[in-house]
CHARMM internal coordinates of N, CA and C (Angstrom, degrees):
IC EDIT
DIST 1 N 1 CA 1.4088
DIST 1 CA 1 C 1.5299
ANGL 1 N 1 CA 1 C 111.86
DIST 1 C 2 N 1.3237
ANGL 1 CA 1 C 2 N 118.53
DIHE 1 N 1 CA 1 C 2 N -30.41
DIST 2 N 2 CA 1.4779
ANGL 1 C 2 N 2 CA 120.83
DIHE 1 CA 1 C 2 N 2 CA 179.04
DIST 2 CA 2 C 1.5115
ANGL 2 N 2 CA 2 C 109.69
DIHE 1 C 2 N 2 CA 2 C -59.31
DIST 2 C 3 N 1.3032
ANGL 2 CA 2 C 3 N 119.30
DIHE 2 N 2 CA 2 C 3 N -39.11
DIST 3 N 3 CA 1.4697
ANGL 2 C 3 N 3 CA 122.83
DIHE 2 CA 2 C 3 N 3 CA 179.58
DIST 3 CA 3 C 1.5126
ANGL 3 N 3 CA 3 C 110.33
DIHE 2 C 3 N 3 CA 3 C -63.06
DIST 3 C 4 N 1.3139
ANGL 3 CA 3 C 4 N 116.60
DIHE 3 N 3 CA 3 C 4 N -46.45
DIST 4 N 4 CA 1.4789
ANGL 3 C 4 N 4 CA 120.61
DIHE 3 CA 3 C 4 N 4 CA 176.10
DIST 4 CA 4 C 1.5193
ANGL 4 N 4 CA 4 C 112.33
DIHE 3 C 4 N 4 CA 4 C -59.01
DIST 4 C 5 N 1.3030
ANGL 4 CA 4 C 5 N 115.41
DIHE 4 N 4 CA 4 C 5 N -43.87
DIST 5 N 5 CA 1.4579
ANGL 4 C 5 N 5 CA 120.64
DIHE 4 CA 4 C 5 N 5 CA -179.62
DIST 5 CA 5 C 1.5237
ANGL 5 N 5 CA 5 C 111.02
DIHE 4 C 5 N 5 CA 5 C -63.82
DIST 5 C 6 N 1.3152
ANGL 5 CA 5 C 6 N 117.32
DIHE 5 N 5 CA 5 C 6 N -45.68
DIST 6 N 6 CA 1.4447
ANGL 5 C 6 N 6 CA 120.58
DIHE 5 CA 5 C 6 N 6 CA -173.82
DIST 6 CA 6 C 1.5550
ANGL 6 N 6 CA 6 C 111.55
DIHE 5 C 6 N 6 CA 6 C -71.93
DIST 6 C 7 N 1.3158
ANGL 6 CA 6 C 7 N 118.36
DIHE 6 N 6 CA 6 C 7 N -35.49
DIST 7 N 7 CA 1.4597
ANGL 6 C 7 N 7 CA 120.12
DIHE 6 CA 6 C 7 N 7 CA -177.45
DIST 7 CA 7 C 1.5167
ANGL 7 N 7 CA 7 C 114.53
DIHE 6 C 7 N 7 CA 7 C -89.46
DIST 7 C 8 N 1.2826
ANGL 7 CA 7 C 8 N 116.93
DIHE 7 N 7 CA 7 C 8 N -34.96
DIST 8 N 8 CA 1.4752
ANGL 7 C 8 N 8 CA 120.03
DIHE 7 CA 7 C 8 N 8 CA -175.10
DIST 8 CA 8 C 1.4970
ANGL 8 N 8 CA 8 C 112.92
DIHE 7 C 8 N 8 CA 8 C -96.21
DIST 8 C 9 N 1.3004
ANGL 8 CA 8 C 9 N 117.64
DIHE 8 N 8 CA 8 C 9 N -27.33
DIST 9 N 9 CA 1.4923
ANGL 8 C 9 N 9 CA 120.39
DIHE 8 CA 8 C 9 N 9 CA -176.47
DIST 9 CA 9 C 1.4666
ANGL 9 N 9 CA 9 C 108.98
DIHE 8 C 9 N 9 CA 9 C -140.75
DIST 9 C 10 N 1.3406
ANGL 9 CA 9 C 10 N 118.59
DIHE 9 N 9 CA 9 C 10 N 79.80
DIST 10 N 10 CA 1.4457
ANGL 9 C 10 N 10 CA 120.09
DIHE 9 CA 9 C 10 N 10 CA -178.10
DIST 10 CA 10 C 1.5798
ANGL 10 N 10 CA 10 C 113.01
DIHE 9 C 10 N 10 CA 10 C -58.83
DIST 10 C 11 N 1.3028
ANGL 10 CA 10 C 11 N 116.22
DIHE 10 N 10 CA 10 C 11 N -28.36
DIST 11 N 11 CA 1.4713
ANGL 10 C 11 N 11 CA 118.48
DIHE 10 CA 10 C 11 N 11 CA 177.96
DIST 11 CA 11 C 1.5057
ANGL 11 N 11 CA 11 C 112.36
DIHE 10 C 11 N 11 CA 11 C -61.07
DIST 11 C 12 N 1.3251
ANGL 11 CA 11 C 12 N 117.47
DIHE 11 N 11 CA 11 C 12 N -31.41
DIST 12 N 12 CA 1.4652
ANGL 11 C 12 N 12 CA 122.21
DIHE 11 CA 11 C 12 N 12 CA 178.58
DIST 12 CA 12 C 1.5055
ANGL 12 N 12 CA 12 C 110.92
DIHE 11 C 12 N 12 CA 12 C -74.52
DIST 12 C 13 N 1.3018
ANGL 12 CA 12 C 13 N 117.92
DIHE 12 N 12 CA 12 C 13 N -29.56
DIST 13 N 13 CA 1.5059
ANGL 12 C 13 N 13 CA 120.79
DIHE 12 CA 12 C 13 N 13 CA -175.72
DIST 13 CA 13 C 1.5094
ANGL 13 N 13 CA 13 C 111.70
DIHE 12 C 13 N 13 CA 13 C -65.17
DIST 13 C 14 N 1.3259
ANGL 13 CA 13 C 14 N 117.99
DIHE 13 N 13 CA 13 C 14 N -19.84
DIST 14 N 14 CA 1.4673
ANGL 13 C 14 N 14 CA 120.12
DIHE 13 CA 13 C 14 N 14 CA -178.30
DIST 14 CA 14 C 1.5198
ANGL 14 N 14 CA 14 C 111.56
DIHE 13 C 14 N 14 CA 14 C -82.53
DIST 14 C 15 N 1.3376
ANGL 14 CA 14 C 15 N 117.10
DIHE 14 N 14 CA 14 C 15 N -8.26
DIST 15 N 15 CA 1.4752
ANGL 14 C 15 N 15 CA 120.92
DIHE 14 CA 14 C 15 N 15 CA -178.50
DIST 15 CA 15 C 1.5199
ANGL 15 N 15 CA 15 C 112.02
DIHE 14 C 15 N 15 CA 15 C -85.49
DIST 15 C 16 N 1.3043
ANGL 15 CA 15 C 16 N 114.02
DIHE 15 N 15 CA 15 C 16 N 146.16
DIST 16 N 16 CA 1.4526
ANGL 15 C 16 N 16 CA 118.39
DIHE 15 CA 15 C 16 N 16 CA 169.68
DIST 16 CA 16 C 1.5148
ANGL 16 N 16 CA 16 C 110.13
DIHE 15 C 16 N 16 CA 16 C -65.61
DIST 16 C 17 N 1.3057
ANGL 16 CA 16 C 17 N 121.11
DIHE 16 N 16 CA 16 C 17 N 146.53
DIST 17 N 17 CA 1.4858
ANGL 16 C 17 N 17 CA 122.00
DIHE 16 CA 16 C 17 N 17 CA -176.17
DIST 17 CA 17 C 1.5599
ANGL 17 N 17 CA 17 C 113.07
DIHE 16 C 17 N 17 CA 17 C -55.84
DIST 17 C 18 N 1.3126
ANGL 17 CA 17 C 18 N 116.16
DIHE 17 N 17 CA 17 C 18 N -39.31
DIST 18 N 18 CA 1.4629
ANGL 17 C 18 N 18 CA 117.05
DIHE 17 CA 17 C 18 N 18 CA -179.50
DIST 18 CA 18 C 1.5412
ANGL 18 N 18 CA 18 C 111.34
DIHE 17 C 18 N 18 CA 18 C -69.92
DIST 18 C 19 N 1.3070
ANGL 18 CA 18 C 19 N 116.51
DIHE 18 N 18 CA 18 C 19 N -32.20
DIST 19 N 19 CA 1.4778
ANGL 18 C 19 N 19 CA 118.84
DIHE 18 CA 18 C 19 N 19 CA 177.02
DIST 19 CA 19 C 1.5144
ANGL 19 N 19 CA 19 C 111.82
DIHE 18 C 19 N 19 CA 19 C -72.81
DIST 19 C 20 N 1.3156
ANGL 19 CA 19 C 20 N 116.80
DIHE 19 N 19 CA 19 C 20 N -36.71
DIST 20 N 20 CA 1.4940
ANGL 19 C 20 N 20 CA 118.73
DIHE 19 CA 19 C 20 N 20 CA 173.38
DIST 20 CA 20 C 1.5166
ANGL 20 N 20 CA 20 C 111.61
DIHE 19 C 20 N 20 CA 20 C -62.76
DIST 20 C 21 N 1.3278
ANGL 20 CA 20 C 21 N 116.66
DIHE 20 N 20 CA 20 C 21 N -42.25
DIST 21 N 21 CA 1.4510
ANGL 20 C 21 N 21 CA 119.97
DIHE 20 CA 20 C 21 N 21 CA 177.77
DIST 21 CA 21 C 1.5360
ANGL 21 N 21 CA 21 C 110.72
DIHE 20 C 21 N 21 CA 21 C -61.29
DIST 21 C 22 N 1.3129
ANGL 21 CA 21 C 22 N 115.93
DIHE 21 N 21 CA 21 C 22 N -39.87
DIST 22 N 22 CA 1.4686
ANGL 21 C 22 N 22 CA 117.85
DIHE 21 CA 21 C 22 N 22 CA -179.71
DIST 22 CA 22 C 1.5427
ANGL 22 N 22 CA 22 C 110.88
DIHE 21 C 22 N 22 CA 22 C -66.46
DIST 22 C 23 N 1.3133
ANGL 22 CA 22 C 23 N 116.37
DIHE 22 N 22 CA 22 C 23 N -41.10
DIST 23 N 23 CA 1.4569
ANGL 22 C 23 N 23 CA 119.12
DIHE 22 CA 22 C 23 N 23 CA 179.59
DIST 23 CA 23 C 1.5075
ANGL 23 N 23 CA 23 C 110.91
DIHE 22 C 23 N 23 CA 23 C -67.94
DIST 23 C 24 N 1.3139
ANGL 23 CA 23 C 24 N 119.84
DIHE 23 N 23 CA 23 C 24 N -38.21
DIST 24 N 24 CA 1.4626
ANGL 23 C 24 N 24 CA 121.81
DIHE 23 CA 23 C 24 N 24 CA 179.41
DIST 24 CA 24 C 1.5171
ANGL 24 N 24 CA 24 C 110.61
DIHE 23 C 24 N 24 CA 24 C -66.14
DIST 24 C 25 N 1.3238
ANGL 24 CA 24 C 25 N 118.08
DIHE 24 N 24 CA 24 C 25 N -28.27
DIST 25 N 25 CA 1.4330
ANGL 24 C 25 N 25 CA 122.08
DIHE 24 CA 24 C 25 N 25 CA 179.10
DIST 25 CA 25 C 1.5355
ANGL 25 N 25 CA 25 C 113.07
DIHE 24 C 25 N 25 CA 25 C -86.39
DIST 25 C 26 N 1.3034
ANGL 25 CA 25 C 26 N 117.14
DIHE 25 N 25 CA 25 C 26 N -5.30
DIST 26 N 26 CA 1.4712
ANGL 25 C 26 N 26 CA 122.25
DIHE 25 CA 25 C 26 N 26 CA -177.01
DIST 26 CA 26 C 1.5093
ANGL 26 N 26 CA 26 C 111.88
DIHE 25 C 26 N 26 CA 26 C -72.24
DIST 26 C 27 N 1.3327
ANGL 26 CA 26 C 27 N 116.78
DIHE 26 N 26 CA 26 C 27 N 143.08
DIST 27 N 27 CA 1.4562
ANGL 26 C 27 N 27 CA 121.61
DIHE 26 CA 26 C 27 N 27 CA 173.09
DIST 27 CA 27 C 1.5426
ANGL 27 N 27 CA 27 C 105.80
DIHE 26 C 27 N 27 CA 27 C -72.74
DIST 27 C 28 N 1.3184
ANGL 27 CA 27 C 28 N 115.63
DIHE 27 N 27 CA 27 C 28 N 151.81
DIST 28 N 28 CA 1.4767
ANGL 27 C 28 N 28 CA 119.69
DIHE 27 CA 27 C 28 N 28 CA -179.40
DIST 28 CA 28 C 1.4789
ANGL 28 N 28 CA 28 C 114.98
DIHE 27 C 28 N 28 CA 28 C -51.60
DIST 28 C 29 N 1.3466
ANGL 28 CA 28 C 29 N 117.58
DIHE 28 N 28 CA 28 C 29 N -39.97
DIST 29 N 29 CA 1.4790
ANGL 28 C 29 N 29 CA 119.63
DIHE 28 CA 28 C 29 N 29 CA -176.86
DIST 29 CA 29 C 1.5146
ANGL 29 N 29 CA 29 C 111.45
DIHE 28 C 29 N 29 CA 29 C -74.90
DIST 29 C 30 N 1.3243
ANGL 29 CA 29 C 30 N 119.70
DIHE 29 N 29 CA 29 C 30 N -12.27
DIST 30 N 30 CA 1.4979
ANGL 29 C 30 N 30 CA 122.64
DIHE 29 CA 29 C 30 N 30 CA 179.69
DIST 30 CA 30 C 1.5056
ANGL 30 N 30 CA 30 C 113.06
DIHE 29 C 30 N 30 CA 30 C -104.13
DIST 30 C 31 N 1.3237
ANGL 30 CA 30 C 31 N 117.29
DIHE 30 N 30 CA 30 C 31 N -7.98
DIST 31 N 31 CA 1.4863
ANGL 30 C 31 N 31 CA 121.18
DIHE 30 CA 30 C 31 N 31 CA -171.35
DIST 31 CA 31 C 1.5244
ANGL 31 N 31 CA 31 C 112.41
DIHE 30 C 31 N 31 CA 31 C -61.57
DIST 31 C 32 N 1.3034
ANGL 31 CA 31 C 32 N 116.83
DIHE 31 N 31 CA 31 C 32 N -53.11
DIST 32 N 32 CA 1.4775
ANGL 31 C 32 N 32 CA 119.01
DIHE 31 CA 31 C 32 N 32 CA -176.57
DIST 32 CA 32 C 1.5159
ANGL 32 N 32 CA 32 C 111.24
DIHE 31 C 32 N 32 CA 32 C -63.55
DIST 32 C 33 N 1.2894
ANGL 32 CA 32 C 33 N 119.72
DIHE 32 N 32 CA 32 C 33 N -40.10
DIST 33 N 33 CA 1.4602
ANGL 32 C 33 N 33 CA 122.85
DIHE 32 CA 32 C 33 N 33 CA 176.23
DIST 33 CA 33 C 1.5528
ANGL 33 N 33 CA 33 C 112.26
DIHE 32 C 33 N 33 CA 33 C -61.64
DIST 33 C 34 N 1.3261
ANGL 33 CA 33 C 34 N 115.29
DIHE 33 N 33 CA 33 C 34 N -40.96
DIST 34 N 34 CA 1.4677
ANGL 33 C 34 N 34 CA 119.05
DIHE 33 CA 33 C 34 N 34 CA 179.58
DIST 34 CA 34 C 1.5533
ANGL 34 N 34 CA 34 C 110.18
DIHE 33 C 34 N 34 CA 34 C -67.20
DIST 34 C 35 N 1.3428
ANGL 34 CA 34 C 35 N 115.67
DIHE 34 N 34 CA 34 C 35 N -37.07
DIST 35 N 35 CA 1.4752
ANGL 34 C 35 N 35 CA 118.05
DIHE 34 CA 34 C 35 N 35 CA 177.89
DIST 35 CA 35 C 1.5273
ANGL 35 N 35 CA 35 C 110.83
DIHE 34 C 35 N 35 CA 35 C -66.52
DIST 35 C 36 N 1.3418
ANGL 35 CA 35 C 36 N 115.88
DIHE 35 N 35 CA 35 C 36 N -40.76
DIST 36 N 36 CA 1.4749
ANGL 35 C 36 N 36 CA 118.25
DIHE 35 CA 35 C 36 N 36 CA 179.88
DIST 36 CA 36 C 1.5290
ANGL 36 N 36 CA 36 C 112.17
DIHE 35 C 36 N 36 CA 36 C -66.45
DIST 36 C 37 N 1.3487
ANGL 36 CA 36 C 37 N 115.79
DIHE 36 N 36 CA 36 C 37 N -33.67
DIST 37 N 37 CA 1.4789
ANGL 36 C 37 N 37 CA 118.60
DIHE 36 CA 36 C 37 N 37 CA 175.92
DIST 37 CA 37 C 1.5249
ANGL 37 N 37 CA 37 C 110.97
DIHE 36 C 37 N 37 CA 37 C -67.36
DIST 37 C 38 N 1.3495
ANGL 37 CA 37 C 38 N 115.63
DIHE 37 N 37 CA 37 C 38 N -42.50
DIST 38 N 38 CA 1.4853
ANGL 37 C 38 N 38 CA 117.14
DIHE 37 CA 37 C 38 N 38 CA 176.26
DIST 38 CA 38 C 1.5221
ANGL 38 N 38 CA 38 C 112.51
DIHE 37 C 38 N 38 CA 38 C -63.34
DIST 38 C 39 N 1.2938
ANGL 38 CA 38 C 39 N 115.90
DIHE 38 N 38 CA 38 C 39 N -35.24
DIST 39 N 39 CA 1.4771
ANGL 38 C 39 N 39 CA 121.21
DIHE 38 CA 38 C 39 N 39 CA -177.16
DIST 39 CA 39 C 1.5507
ANGL 39 N 39 CA 39 C 110.42
DIHE 38 C 39 N 39 CA 39 C -63.39
DIST 39 C 40 N 1.2988
ANGL 39 CA 39 C 40 N 115.86
DIHE 39 N 39 CA 39 C 40 N -30.51
DIST 40 N 40 CA 1.4997
ANGL 39 C 40 N 40 CA 120.98
DIHE 39 CA 39 C 40 N 40 CA 180.00
DIST 40 CA 40 C 1.5248
ANGL 40 N 40 CA 40 C 112.00
DIHE 39 C 40 N 40 CA 40 C -79.88
DIST 40 C 41 N 1.3303
ANGL 40 CA 40 C 41 N 116.57
DIHE 40 N 40 CA 40 C 41 N -13.86
DIST 41 N 41 CA 1.4788
ANGL 40 C 41 N 41 CA 120.31
DIHE 40 CA 40 C 41 N 41 CA -177.54
DIST 41 CA 41 C 1.5528
ANGL 41 N 41 CA 41 C 109.25
DIHE 40 C 41 N 41 CA 41 C -68.00
DIST 41 C 42 N 1.3078
ANGL 41 CA 41 C 42 N 116.12
DIHE 41 N 41 CA 41 C 42 N 148.84
DIST 42 N 42 CA 1.4859
ANGL 41 C 42 N 42 CA 121.36
DIHE 41 CA 41 C 42 N 42 CA -177.50
DIST 42 CA 42 C 1.5187
ANGL 42 N 42 CA 42 C 111.29
DIHE 41 C 42 N 42 CA 42 C -56.89
DIST 42 C 43 N 1.3166
ANGL 42 CA 42 C 43 N 118.06
DIHE 42 N 42 CA 42 C 43 N -34.02
DIST 43 N 43 CA 1.4796
ANGL 42 C 43 N 43 CA 118.59
DIHE 42 CA 42 C 43 N 43 CA -176.65
DIST 43 CA 43 C 1.5562
ANGL 43 N 43 CA 43 C 111.78
DIHE 42 C 43 N 43 CA 43 C -65.40
DIST 43 C 44 N 1.3257
ANGL 43 CA 43 C 44 N 116.67
DIHE 43 N 43 CA 43 C 44 N -34.30
DIST 44 N 44 CA 1.4886
ANGL 43 C 44 N 44 CA 118.89
DIHE 43 CA 43 C 44 N 44 CA -176.43
DIST 44 CA 44 C 1.5260
ANGL 44 N 44 CA 44 C 112.60
DIHE 43 C 44 N 44 CA 44 C -97.07
DIST 44 C 45 N 1.2937
ANGL 44 CA 44 C 45 N 117.00
DIHE 44 N 44 CA 44 C 45 N -25.70
DIST 45 N 45 CA 1.4336
ANGL 44 C 45 N 45 CA 122.90
DIHE 44 CA 44 C 45 N 45 CA 172.08
DIST 45 CA 45 C 1.5593
ANGL 45 N 45 CA 45 C 113.54
DIHE 44 C 45 N 45 CA 45 C 47.95
DIST 45 C 46 N 1.3238
ANGL 45 CA 45 C 46 N 115.42
DIHE 45 N 45 CA 45 C 46 N 47.99
DIST 46 N 46 CA 1.4869
ANGL 45 C 46 N 46 CA 124.18
DIHE 45 CA 45 C 46 N 46 CA 179.27
DIST 46 CA 46 C 1.5407
ANGL 46 N 46 CA 46 C 111.60
DIHE 45 C 46 N 46 CA 46 C 56.87
DIST 46 C 47 N 1.3364
ANGL 46 CA 46 C 47 N 118.25
DIHE 46 N 46 CA 46 C 47 N 35.86
DIST 47 N 47 CA 1.4616
ANGL 46 C 47 N 47 CA 120.77
DIHE 46 CA 46 C 47 N 47 CA 178.01
DIST 47 CA 47 C 1.5203
ANGL 47 N 47 CA 47 C 113.26
DIHE 46 C 47 N 47 CA 47 C -100.03
DIST 47 C 48 N 1.3237
ANGL 47 CA 47 C 48 N 117.54
DIHE 47 N 47 CA 47 C 48 N -4.66
DIST 48 N 48 CA 1.4817
ANGL 47 C 48 N 48 CA 120.53
DIHE 47 CA 47 C 48 N 48 CA -177.93
DIST 48 CA 48 C 1.5137
ANGL 48 N 48 CA 48 C 109.70
DIHE 47 C 48 N 48 CA 48 C -83.79
DIST 48 C 49 N 1.3070
ANGL 48 CA 48 C 49 N 114.49
DIHE 48 N 48 CA 48 C 49 N 137.04
DIST 49 N 49 CA 1.4708
ANGL 48 C 49 N 49 CA 120.95
DIHE 48 CA 48 C 49 N 49 CA 171.51
DIST 49 CA 49 C 1.5235
ANGL 49 N 49 CA 49 C 107.37
DIHE 48 C 49 N 49 CA 49 C -90.36
DIST 49 C 50 N 1.3345
ANGL 49 CA 49 C 50 N 117.77
DIHE 49 N 49 CA 49 C 50 N 99.45
DIST 50 N 50 CA 1.4244
ANGL 49 C 50 N 50 CA 122.38
DIHE 49 CA 49 C 50 N 50 CA -170.02
DIST 50 CA 50 C 1.5564
ANGL 50 N 50 CA 50 C 113.16
DIHE 49 C 50 N 50 CA 50 C -58.41
DIST 50 C 51 N 1.3200
ANGL 50 CA 50 C 51 N 117.52
DIHE 50 N 50 CA 50 C 51 N -40.10
DIST 51 N 51 CA 1.4710
ANGL 50 C 51 N 51 CA 122.23
DIHE 50 CA 50 C 51 N 51 CA -177.93
DIST 51 CA 51 C 1.4924
ANGL 51 N 51 CA 51 C 110.23
DIHE 50 C 51 N 51 CA 51 C -64.39
DIST 51 C 52 N 1.3221
ANGL 51 CA 51 C 52 N 115.77
DIHE 51 N 51 CA 51 C 52 N -51.64
DIST 52 N 52 CA 1.4853
ANGL 51 C 52 N 52 CA 121.85
DIHE 51 CA 51 C 52 N 52 CA -177.98
DIST 52 CA 52 C 1.5244
ANGL 52 N 52 CA 52 C 109.79
DIHE 51 C 52 N 52 CA 52 C -63.16
DIST 52 C 53 N 1.3229
ANGL 52 CA 52 C 53 N 115.63
DIHE 52 N 52 CA 52 C 53 N -43.94
DIST 53 N 53 CA 1.4617
ANGL 52 C 53 N 53 CA 120.62
DIHE 52 CA 52 C 53 N 53 CA 178.32
DIST 53 CA 53 C 1.5177
ANGL 53 N 53 CA 53 C 113.62
DIHE 52 C 53 N 53 CA 53 C -62.67
DIST 53 C 54 N 1.3584
ANGL 53 CA 53 C 54 N 116.35
DIHE 53 N 53 CA 53 C 54 N -42.12
DIST 54 N 54 CA 1.4785
ANGL 53 C 54 N 54 CA 118.61
DIHE 53 CA 53 C 54 N 54 CA 177.12
DIST 54 CA 54 C 1.5076
ANGL 54 N 54 CA 54 C 111.89
DIHE 53 C 54 N 54 CA 54 C -63.50
DIST 54 C 55 N 1.3185
ANGL 54 CA 54 C 55 N 117.46
DIHE 54 N 54 CA 54 C 55 N -41.51
DIST 55 N 55 CA 1.4748
ANGL 54 C 55 N 55 CA 122.05
DIHE 54 CA 54 C 55 N 55 CA 176.42
DIST 55 CA 55 C 1.5247
ANGL 55 N 55 CA 55 C 111.41
DIHE 54 C 55 N 55 CA 55 C -58.44
DIST 55 C 56 N 1.3287
ANGL 55 CA 55 C 56 N 115.33
DIHE 55 N 55 CA 55 C 56 N -46.44
DIST 56 N 56 CA 1.4676
ANGL 55 C 56 N 56 CA 120.66
DIHE 55 CA 55 C 56 N 56 CA -178.68
DIST 56 CA 56 C 1.5068
ANGL 56 N 56 CA 56 C 110.57
DIHE 55 C 56 N 56 CA 56 C -64.66
DIST 56 C 57 N 1.3309
ANGL 56 CA 56 C 57 N 118.28
DIHE 56 N 56 CA 56 C 57 N -41.89
DIST 57 N 57 CA 1.4698
ANGL 56 C 57 N 57 CA 120.57
DIHE 56 CA 56 C 57 N 57 CA -178.73
DIST 57 CA 57 C 1.5217
ANGL 57 N 57 CA 57 C 108.49
DIHE 56 C 57 N 57 CA 57 C -67.83
DIST 57 C 58 N 1.2901
ANGL 57 CA 57 C 58 N 120.30
DIHE 57 N 57 CA 57 C 58 N -41.56
DIST 58 N 58 CA 1.4562
ANGL 57 C 58 N 58 CA 122.06
DIHE 57 CA 57 C 58 N 58 CA 179.33
DIST 58 CA 58 C 1.5329
ANGL 58 N 58 CA 58 C 110.62
DIHE 57 C 58 N 58 CA 58 C -61.80
DIST 58 C 59 N 1.3494
ANGL 58 CA 58 C 59 N 115.57
DIHE 58 N 58 CA 58 C 59 N -41.48
DIST 59 N 59 CA 1.4419
ANGL 58 C 59 N 59 CA 120.30
DIHE 58 CA 58 C 59 N 59 CA 178.61
DIST 59 CA 59 C 1.5447
ANGL 59 N 59 CA 59 C 111.44
DIHE 58 C 59 N 59 CA 59 C -63.08
DIST 59 C 60 N 1.3269
ANGL 59 CA 59 C 60 N 116.82
DIHE 59 N 59 CA 59 C 60 N -42.92
DIST 60 N 60 CA 1.4659
ANGL 59 C 60 N 60 CA 121.67
DIHE 59 CA 59 C 60 N 60 CA 178.65
DIST 60 CA 60 C 1.5373
ANGL 60 N 60 CA 60 C 110.38
DIHE 59 C 60 N 60 CA 60 C -68.43
DIST 60 C 61 N 1.3153
ANGL 60 CA 60 C 61 N 117.10
DIHE 60 N 60 CA 60 C 61 N -36.37
DIST 61 N 61 CA 1.4947
ANGL 60 C 61 N 61 CA 120.24
DIHE 60 CA 60 C 61 N 61 CA 176.65
DIST 61 CA 61 C 1.5256
ANGL 61 N 61 CA 61 C 109.60
DIHE 60 C 61 N 61 CA 61 C -62.54
DIST 61 C 62 N 1.3187
ANGL 61 CA 61 C 62 N 117.88
DIHE 61 N 61 CA 61 C 62 N -39.19
DIST 62 N 62 CA 1.4565
ANGL 61 C 62 N 62 CA 122.41
DIHE 61 CA 61 C 62 N 62 CA -178.48
DIST 62 CA 62 C 1.5589
ANGL 62 N 62 CA 62 C 108.33
DIHE 61 C 62 N 62 CA 62 C -69.38
DIST 62 C 63 N 1.3037
ANGL 62 CA 62 C 63 N 116.55
DIHE 62 N 62 CA 62 C 63 N -42.37
DIST 63 N 63 CA 1.4974
ANGL 62 C 63 N 63 CA 118.06
DIHE 62 CA 62 C 63 N 63 CA 177.84
DIST 63 CA 63 C 1.5275
ANGL 63 N 63 CA 63 C 110.34
DIHE 62 C 63 N 63 CA 63 C -61.47
DIST 63 C 64 N 1.3225
ANGL 63 CA 63 C 64 N 115.90
DIHE 63 N 63 CA 63 C 64 N -42.59
DIST 64 N 64 CA 1.4784
ANGL 63 C 64 N 64 CA 120.65
DIHE 63 CA 63 C 64 N 64 CA -179.99
DIST 64 CA 64 C 1.5197
ANGL 64 N 64 CA 64 C 109.98
DIHE 63 C 64 N 64 CA 64 C -65.81
DIST 64 C 65 N 1.3196
ANGL 64 CA 64 C 65 N 118.25
DIHE 64 N 64 CA 64 C 65 N -36.96
DIST 65 N 65 CA 1.4498
ANGL 64 C 65 N 65 CA 122.11
DIHE 64 CA 64 C 65 N 65 CA -178.94
DIST 65 CA 65 C 1.5529
ANGL 65 N 65 CA 65 C 110.36
DIHE 64 C 65 N 65 CA 65 C -68.41
DIST 65 C 66 N 1.2905
ANGL 65 CA 65 C 66 N 117.03
DIHE 65 N 65 CA 65 C 66 N -40.29
DIST 66 N 66 CA 1.4745
ANGL 65 C 66 N 66 CA 121.90
DIHE 65 CA 65 C 66 N 66 CA 177.63
DIST 66 CA 66 C 1.5431
ANGL 66 N 66 CA 66 C 109.62
DIHE 65 C 66 N 66 CA 66 C -65.70
DIST 66 C 67 N 1.3254
ANGL 66 CA 66 C 67 N 115.92
DIHE 66 N 66 CA 66 C 67 N -42.66
DIST 67 N 67 CA 1.4643
ANGL 66 C 67 N 67 CA 119.36
DIHE 66 CA 66 C 67 N 67 CA 179.56
DIST 67 CA 67 C 1.5274
ANGL 67 N 67 CA 67 C 110.06
DIHE 66 C 67 N 67 CA 67 C -65.12
DIST 67 C 68 N 1.3477
ANGL 67 CA 67 C 68 N 117.80
DIHE 67 N 67 CA 67 C 68 N -39.24
DIST 68 N 68 CA 1.4586
ANGL 67 C 68 N 68 CA 120.71
DIHE 67 CA 67 C 68 N 68 CA 179.26
DIST 68 CA 68 C 1.4939
ANGL 68 N 68 CA 68 C 110.33
DIHE 67 C 68 N 68 CA 68 C -64.31
DIST 68 C 69 N 1.3235
ANGL 68 CA 68 C 69 N 119.75
DIHE 68 N 68 CA 68 C 69 N -39.16
DIST 69 N 69 CA 1.4412
ANGL 68 C 69 N 69 CA 123.09
DIHE 68 CA 68 C 69 N 69 CA 179.69
DIST 69 CA 69 C 1.5494
ANGL 69 N 69 CA 69 C 109.89
DIHE 68 C 69 N 69 CA 69 C -67.18
DIST 69 C 70 N 1.3035
ANGL 69 CA 69 C 70 N 118.43
DIHE 69 N 69 CA 69 C 70 N -36.20
DIST 70 N 70 CA 1.4430
ANGL 69 C 70 N 70 CA 121.97
DIHE 69 CA 69 C 70 N 70 CA 177.11
DIST 70 CA 70 C 1.4772
ANGL 70 N 70 CA 70 C 113.56
DIHE 69 C 70 N 70 CA 70 C -66.36
DIST 70 C 71 N 1.3599
ANGL 70 CA 70 C 71 N 117.73
DIHE 70 N 70 CA 70 C 71 N -33.20
DIST 71 N 71 CA 1.4499
ANGL 70 C 71 N 71 CA 121.71
DIHE 70 CA 70 C 71 N 71 CA 178.51
DIST 71 CA 71 C 1.5280
ANGL 71 N 71 CA 71 C 112.56
DIHE 70 C 71 N 71 CA 71 C -72.95
DIST 71 C 72 N 1.3317
ANGL 71 CA 71 C 72 N 115.18
DIHE 71 N 71 CA 71 C 72 N -23.43
DIST 72 N 72 CA 1.4827
ANGL 71 C 72 N 72 CA 120.08
DIHE 71 CA 71 C 72 N 72 CA -177.97
DIST 72 CA 72 C 1.5367
ANGL 72 N 72 CA 72 C 109.89
DIHE 71 C 72 N 72 CA 72 C -76.17
DIST 72 C 73 N 1.3065
ANGL 72 CA 72 C 73 N 116.93
DIHE 72 N 72 CA 72 C 73 N -23.94
DIST 73 N 73 CA 1.4770
ANGL 72 C 73 N 73 CA 119.84
DIHE 72 CA 72 C 73 N 73 CA -174.62
DIST 73 CA 73 C 1.4812
ANGL 73 N 73 CA 73 C 112.68
DIHE 72 C 73 N 73 CA 73 C -76.67
END
COOR INIT
IC SEED 1 N 1 CA 1 C
IC BUILD
């Protein structure tokens, strides 16, 4: 997954693995708020582009969802 993140979504590559996992597990209505909270953390120091990051997380969630459906068949 690191390769996918680094090449397809550079915005995600700047996240700590545990923060990425948290965002991927977020419900759509909580995603932007979770990103804004992370952005205020000392590690990120307001360097995250919340809109780009939200779009990348949603795209990765959709890819994961499609893969999960394929495994169920």
